[in-house]
C-alpha positions in Angstrom: -76.8 -34.6 25.0 -75.7 -37.0 27.8 -79.4 -37.7 28.6 -80.7 -38.0 25.1 -83.7 -40.3 25.0 -83.8 -43.3 22.7 -85.6 -46.7 22.9 -84.6 -49.3 20.4 -82.4 -49.5 17.3 -83.4 -50.7 13.9 -83.5 -54.5 13.7 -80.8 -56.2 11.5 -80.7 -59.8 10.4 -77.8 -61.6 12.0 -76.2 -65.0 12.8 -76.0 -66.3 16.4 -74.6 -69.4 18.1 -77.7 -70.6 20.0 -75.7 -73.3 21.7 -74.5 -70.5 24.0 -78.0 -70.1 25.4 -78.9 -73.8 25.4 -80.8 -74.1 22.1 -79.7 -77.0 19.9 -81.9 -76.3 17.0 -81.1 -73.6 14.5 -83.8 -70.9 14.6 -84.8 -68.8 11.5 -85.2 -65.1 10.8 -82.8 -64.0 13.6 -83.1 -60.2 14.1 -80.8 -58.3 16.4 -81.7 -55.0 18.2 -80.1 -52.8 20.7 -82.2 -51.4 23.6 -81.6 -48.4 25.7 -82.1 -48.4 29.5 -85.6 -47.2 28.8 -86.3 -50.0 26.4 -85.0 -52.6 28.9 -87.0 -51.1 31.7 -90.3 -51.3 29.7 -90.0 -55.0 28.9 -88.2 -56.2 32.0 -90.0 -58.7 34.2 -88.3 -57.3 37.3 -90.4 -55.7 40.0 -90.3 -51.9 40.6 -90.7 -49.8 43.7 -92.8 -46.7 43.7 -94.6 -44.5 46.3 -98.3 -43.6 46.3 -100.4 -41.6 48.6 -102.7 -43.8 50.8 -106.1 -42.3 50.4 -108.3 -44.8 52.2 -109.3 -48.4 52.4 -111.7 -51.0 51.2 -113.4 -52.9 54.0 -114.8 -56.4 53.7 -117.3 -57.0 56.5 -118.4 -60.4 57.9 -121.9 -61.5 56.8 -124.6 -60.5 59.2 -127.7 -62.5 60.2 -129.7 -61.3 57.1 -127.0 -62.3 54.6 -126.8 -65.8 56.2 -130.6 -66.2 56.2 -130.8 -65.1 52.5 -128.0 -67.4 51.5 -129.6 -70.4 53.3 -133.0 -69.7 51.7 -131.5 -69.4 48.2 -129.7 -72.8 48.6 -133.0 -74.4 49.7 -135.1 -72.9 46.9 -135.6 -75.6 44.2 -136.5 -73.0 41.5 -133.3 -71.0 41.9 -131.7 -70.3 38.4 -128.2 -69.8 39.6 -126.8 -71.4 42.8 -124.1 -68.8 42.9 -126.4 -65.9 42.5 -126.5 -65.3 46.3 -123.4 -66.0 48.3 -122.9 -65.4 52.0 -120.4 -62.6 51.3 -120.7 -59.6 53.6 -120.8 -56.0 52.7 -118.0 -54.1 51.1 -117.4 -50.5 51.9 -115.0 -48.0 50.3 -113.8 -45.3 52.7 -111.8 -42.6 50.9 -110.4 -39.5 52.7 -111.1 -36.1 51.1 -108.0 -35.1 49.1 -106.5 -31.9 50.3 -106.6 -28.9 48.0 -103.6 -28.9 45.7 -101.6 -25.7 45.6 -99.4 -24.4 42.8 -95.7 -25.2 42.9 -93.9 -23.0 45.4 -90.4 -21.5 45.1 -90.0 -21.4 48.9 -89.0 -24.8 50.3 -89.7 -23.7 53.9 -93.2 -22.5 53.0 -93.9 -25.9 51.3 -92.6 -27.8 54.4 -94.8 -25.6 56.7 -97.9 -26.4 54.6 -97.1 -30.1 54.8 -96.8 -29.8 58.6 -100.2 -28.2 58.8 -101.7 -30.9 56.7 -100.2 -33.5 59.1 -101.8 -31.7 62.1 -105.2 -31.6 60.4 -105.1 -35.2 59.1 -106.8 -36.8 62.2 -109.7 -34.3 61.9 -110.7 -35.7 58.5 -114.2 -37.1 58.8 -113.3 -40.3 56.9 -110.2 -40.7 59.1 -112.5 -40.6 62.1 -114.8 -43.2 60.4 -111.9 -45.5 59.8 -110.8 -45.1 63.4 -114.2 -46.2 64.6 -114.1 -49.5 62.6 -114.5 -52.6 64.8 -112.0 -55.3 63.7 -114.3 -58.1 65.0 -116.8 -57.1 62.2 -114.2 -57.3 59.5 -113.1 -60.1 57.2 -110.3 -58.1 55.6 -109.2 -54.5 55.0 -107.1 -53.3 52.0 -105.4 -50.0 51.3 -106.4 -47.8 48.4 -103.6 -45.5 47.0 -103.5 -42.8 44.5 -100.6 -41.3 42.4 -100.2 -37.7 41.2 -102.2 -38.5 38.1 -105.2 -39.6 40.1 -104.7 -43.3 39.2 -105.8 -45.6 42.0 -104.2 -48.8 43.2 -105.4 -51.4 45.8 -102.7 -52.8 48.1 -102.8 -55.9 50.2 -101.5 -55.5 53.7 -99.8 -58.1 55.8 -100.5 -59.0 59.5 -103.7 -59.4 61.4 -106.7 -57.1 61.2 -105.5 -54.9 64.1 -102.2 -54.4 62.4 -103.8 -53.6 59.0 -106.2 -51.2 60.7 -103.4 -49.4 62.5 -101.4 -49.1 59.3 -104.3 -47.4 57.5 -104.7 -44.9 60.3 -101.0 -44.1 60.7 -100.4 -43.6 57.0 -103.6 -42.0 55.8 -102.9 -39.2 53.3 -99.2 -40.1 53.5 -96.9 -41.5 50.8 -96.3 -45.3 51.3 -94.0 -47.7 49.4 -95.5 -50.0 46.8 -93.9 -52.8 44.8 -95.3 -53.5 41.4 -94.7 -56.8 39.6 -93.2 -55.0 36.6 -93.4 -51.7 34.6 -96.1 -53.1 32.3 -99.3 -52.7 34.3 -102.0 -53.0 31.7 -102.8 -53.2 28.0 -100.4 -50.7 26.5 -99.9 -49.0 29.9 -96.6 -48.6 31.6 -95.6 -47.3 35.0 -92.7 -44.9 34.4 -91.8 -43.8 38.0 -89.2 -46.5 38.2 -87.2 -44.9 35.4 -85.1 -42.3 37.1 -82.1 -40.2 36.1 -79.8 -42.3 38.3 -80.7 -45.5 36.4 -80.4 -44.1 32.8 -77.3 -43.8 30.7 -77.8 -42.9 27.0 -74.6 -44.6 25.9 -75.6 -48.0 27.4 -76.8 -50.7 25.0 -78.6 -54.0 25.7 -78.6 -56.6 23.0 -81.9 -58.3 22.1 -82.6 -61.2 19.8 -85.9 -62.1 18.1 -86.2 -65.3 16.1 -88.7 -67.9 14.8 -88.6 -71.6 15.7 -91.2 -74.3 15.1 -93.6 -71.7 13.7 -93.4 -69.4 16.8 -91.7 -66.1 17.6 -89.4 -65.8 20.5 -87.3 -62.9 21.9 -84.8 -62.6 24.7 -82.5 -59.9 26.2 -78.9 -60.8 26.4 -76.2 -59.8 28.8 -73.0 -58.3 27.5 -71.4 -61.8 27.9 -74.0 -63.2 25.4 -76.1 -65.1 28.1 -79.9 -64.8 28.5 -80.8 -62.0 30.9 -84.5 -62.8 30.5 -87.1 -64.1 28.0 -89.9 -61.8 26.7 -93.2 -63.5 27.2 -95.1 -61.3 24.7 -93.1 -60.7 21.6 -95.8 -58.2 20.3 -94.7 -55.8 23.0 -91.6 -55.1 20.9 -94.0 -53.2 18.7 -94.6 -50.8 21.6 -90.9 -50.1 21.8 -90.7 -49.5 18.0 -93.8 -47.2 18.1 -92.4 -45.2 21.0 -89.1 -44.8 19.1 -91.0 -43.6 16.0 -92.9 -41.1 18.2 -89.7 -39.8 19.8 -88.1 -39.4 16.3 -91.2 -37.6 15.0 -92.2 -35.4 17.9 -89.7 -33.0 19.5 -92.2 -32.1 22.2 -92.5 -35.7 23.4 -88.7 -36.1 23.2 -88.1 -33.0 25.2 -90.7 -34.0 27.9 -89.0 -37.4 28.4 -85.5 -35.9 28.4 -86.7 -33.3 31.0 -87.4 -36.3 33.3 -84.1 -38.0 32.5 -82.2 -34.8 33.4 -84.0 -34.6 36.8 -86.2 -31.6 35.9 -89.4 -33.7 36.0 -90.7 -36.9 37.4 -92.1 -39.4 34.9 -95.5 -40.9 35.7 -97.1 -43.1 33.0 -96.8 -44.1 29.4 -99.8 -45.2 27.4 -100.0 -46.6 23.9 -103.5 -46.6 22.6 -104.5 -48.2 19.3 -108.2 -47.5 19.6 -108.3 -43.7 19.3 -110.3 -43.2 16.1 -110.4 -39.4 16.3 -112.9 -38.2 13.7 -111.4 -35.1 12.1 -114.6 -34.3 10.2 -115.9 -33.3 13.7 -112.6 -31.9 15.1 -110.0 -29.4 14.1 -108.0 -30.7 11.1 -104.3 -31.2 11.9 -102.0 -28.5 10.8 -100.1 -30.8 8.4 -103.2 -31.4 6.4 -104.4 -27.8 6.5 -101.1 -26.8 4.9 -101.3 -29.6 2.3 -104.9 -28.9 1.3 -104.0 -25.3 0.8 -100.7 -25.9 -1.0 -102.2 -28.6 -3.3 -105.5 -26.8 -3.9 -107.5 -30.0 -3.3 -111.2 -29.9 -4.2 -113.9 -30.4 -1.5 -114.5 -34.1 -2.5 -110.9 -35.0 -2.3 -110.5 -33.3 1.0 -113.5 -35.2 2.4 -112.0 -38.6 1.2 -108.7 -37.8 2.9 -110.3 -36.7 6.1 -112.3 -39.9 6.2 -109.1 -42.0 5.9 -107.5 -40.2 8.9 -109.9 -41.9 11.3 -108.3 -45.3 10.9 -104.9 -46.7 11.8 -104.3 -44.1 14.6 -102.0 -44.8 17.5 -101.8 -42.6 20.5 -98.6 -42.3 22.5 -99.3 -40.5 25.8 -96.6 -39.6 28.3 -97.4 -38.0 31.6 -95.0 -36.4 34.1 -94.7 -33.9 36.9 -92.4 -30.9 36.2 -90.1 -30.0 39.0 -91.0 -26.3 38.9 -90.6 -25.8 42.6 -92.0 -27.2 45.9 -95.5 -28.1 46.8 -98.0 -29.8 44.5 -97.3 -29.3 40.8 -99.9 -30.7 38.5 -99.1 -33.5 36.0 -98.5 -32.6 32.3 -99.4 -34.9 29.5 -97.7 -35.0 26.1 -99.9 -36.8 23.5 -98.6 -37.8 20.1 -101.2 -39.0 17.6 -99.3 -41.3 15.2 -100.9 -42.3 11.9 -100.0 -45.2 9.6 -99.6 -44.2 6.0 -101.4 -47.3 4.8 -104.7 -45.6 5.9 -104.2 -43.4 2.9 -104.0 -46.3 0.4 -107.7 -45.8 -0.7 -107.0 -42.2 -1.8 -103.4 -42.8 -3.1 -104.4 -42.7 -6.8 -106.5 -39.6 -6.4 -104.0 -37.5 -4.4 -100.6 -38.8 -5.3 -98.7 -35.6 -4.3 -100.3 -35.6 -0.9 -99.6 -39.3 -0.4 -95.9 -38.8 -1.5 -95.5 -35.9 0.9 -97.0 -37.8 3.9 -95.0 -40.9 3.1 -91.8 -38.8 3.0 -92.5 -37.7 6.6 -93.1 -41.3 7.9 -90.6 -43.7 9.4 -90.9 -47.3 8.6 -90.5 -50.1 11.2 -91.9 -53.6 11.8 -94.7 -51.8 13.7 -95.8 -49.8 10.7 -95.1 -46.8 8.5 -96.0 -44.1 11.0 -95.9 -40.3 10.9 -96.9 -37.6 13.4 -100.5 -36.6 12.8 -100.6 -34.1 15.6 -99.1 -33.3 19.0 -101.0 -32.1 22.0 -99.5 -31.1 25.4 -101.2 -29.7 28.5 -102.7 -30.4 31.9 -105.8 -32.6 32.0 -109.0 -31.0 33.1 -112.7 -32.0 32.9 -112.7 -31.8 29.1 -109.3 -33.5 28.5 -106.1 -31.8 27.5 -106.0 -28.1 26.9 
């Protein structure tokens, strides 16, 4: 497939002339990888441009007479325990417009455009929009925009200009899509913004060389250009494990791979990628994954052995969650999430001697990398609701 998704190749020890990149010493343990466009995107320090819907604002008001009096009294109190306990900061108020009711994806483009026009006509009648319009700029210290993406994730944005300009921007763009620039795709612990990865920017046949090495007791990594020069250095080498884990999840879970490739082919719009190492799903309280239901039945394990195995499943879990919006039509399609629960085989070490056949079968399904010896414990796909995925 021309849009086949892959992330990172297996690492191989190699030799490299480090004089070419300005390093005179000879590093040790030099490992070479090849990254896809997705892998490069995930670790790149370059900013990305996305669009979010402006849903409201956060207002910072000037301190009133009461705040000034309380701050002064606190400073003069000789028994105060914390001089910073009471500052002269004014009130903060969050004003969020009511999100319009989402409708299912429509097959009629003209009908979807007509509904958007109606929403635009009704926008000034929103009670919160009227409340924002009534704000007095002379009472404000600052005003910041609050945006939301299709998945319901909120982002604060700083606005340029004076208070009048910021206030007018909020009113003119409320409930509309506005451009936002993020510092890079990595936006939190294990969390990546994926909307910057579009079909136009991905070519499956493109490779980006990456080097990882040790020098003076520390690990370093850099992405190279095709000419062998440094494109950029990777500040956190541990993030390479995220790429390796994602590659293992793609190789293990056809559902995740198909979801990502759907976005690369233009049939969906990628939203976010999350790698969560703190899942700890307790399968003594939840439905046992199908892979273990089959093994327990095939191996005729007794109740005690089953209980020991189930207990070991709670540790060394890694969740790989990918959310996207299918392009099923026009209108407001709801996001879909594909969750892969990956499990490290070393969690089964305590029961390895008791259930050798089970351990051997699970180990056969796993793929080994520097990140661990992981296999797919279970796959879940659906739209989030109040109780999670369904």
